[in-house]
C-alpha positions, 0 to 999 in steps of 0.5 A, a space after each residue: 681566216 680568209 678576212 685575215 689573210 686578206 687583211 695581211 695582204 692588204 697591209 703588205 700592198 700598202 707597206 710595199 708602196 710606202 717603202 717604194 716611196 720612201 726609197 724613191 724620195 731618198 735616192 733623189 735626195 742623195 743624188 741632188 746633194 752629190 752623196 749617191 748616184 747611178 751611173 747613166 741615170 740622172 737621179 738628180 733630175 727626177 721629181 720627187 714624190 712630194 714634187 709629183 703629188 703637188 704637181 698632180 694636185 696643181 694640174 688637176 683641174 682646167 686652168 684658164 689664163 685670159 683667152 686661153 686654157 689648159 685642160 686638167 688631168 681629170 679632162 684628160 683621164 675622161 677623155 682617155 677612159 672614153 676611148 678605151 671604153 668605146 674600143 673595148 665595147 666594140 672589141 667585145 661585141 666582135 671578139 666573143 662571137 668570133 672566139 665562140 665560132 672559131 673555138 666551137 667550129 672546126 671549119 670556121 677555126 681552119 678558115 679565121 685562124 691563119 688570119 688571127 694568127 697573122 694580125 694578132 702579131 702585129 702590135 697596136 702601135 704598128 696600126 698608128 700610121 695606118 689609123 692616121 692615114 684611114 681614119 678622119 677621126 676615131 684612129 685612137 678608138 681603132 688602136 684600143 680596139 686592136 689592142 683589146 680584141 685579140 686577147 678576147 678572141 684568143 681566151 674566148 677560144 680557149 675557153 670554148 675548146 676547154 668546155 667538158 666534153 661530157 657536158 656536151 654529150 649529156 646535153 646532145 643526149 637530152 636532145 639539145 640542138 647545136 644553138 642550145 649547146 653553145 648557149 647553155 653549156 659552151 658560153 657558161 663554161 667559157 665565160 671565166 676565160 672570156 673575162 680573163 681576155 677582157 681583163 688582159 685586153 683592156 690592159 693592153 688597150 689602156 697602154 695602147 691608147 697612151 701611146 696613140 694619144 702621143 703620136 696622134 697628137 689628140 688635144 685631149 688625153 693622158 698621152 698627150 698630157 705626158 707628151 705635152 709636159 715632157 716637151 715643156 719640161 714640167 717633168 713633175 706634171 709628167 710623172 704625175 701623169 705616168 702615176 695616173 695612168 698606172 693607177 687607173 690601169 690597176 683600178 680597172 684590172 681589180 674592178 674586172 677581177 671583182 666583177 668576175 668574183 661576184 658574178 661568175 660564182 660557179 668557178 673556183 
């Protein structure tokens, strides 16, 4: 029964993508033939799905033009993913201990909570000018770190504070130390929330890295690719890059969900 439900859901997902693509294709064709248009939207200038597909295939690999060359989308994807992974790892290493400490200790909560609440409301893009000024290199990784770390911290705090107090009291009754309680009771209880924070944070970080690459003008990266294609008027390649960003973000989200279902099997 569960398999059938999953199969039906997958079928609906595929059908929705097919319908979306067909509507996109039809609307652009109708606009180009002056049959239908939407005020204030230049529908005729939007690449069709077919044009976008050919642009994606044509720009997938590096092209060499004599002494110069153009990076392919694969190179841009790799560069962006490396930055997101590096920033995400740093955010995880810092965010989880901070979240556990703030969530478990009232003293640490009073000490760090004002700072966390103030800084987390500064969007990652607002840090771009400062990162350009401060960092000789690695500014994009810092932007990812800012985007990822606060969802991890906040969800970790929530997970820690949601730990069943009866489990903590039982551990104390059995003579467990504070460190043992944190290790054996609090962290396993908070792990689903930590993974949720990582999933949300990586989504924010993925969006932030694209914006950062556009502004910082990295020589390689999906944000740079989209901005550069737009400047050159190659809108089919630009839209192809946008779709690649969305697909990779979706894959990252699903991957973390699958890992959570596979390894955190004590949570429904």
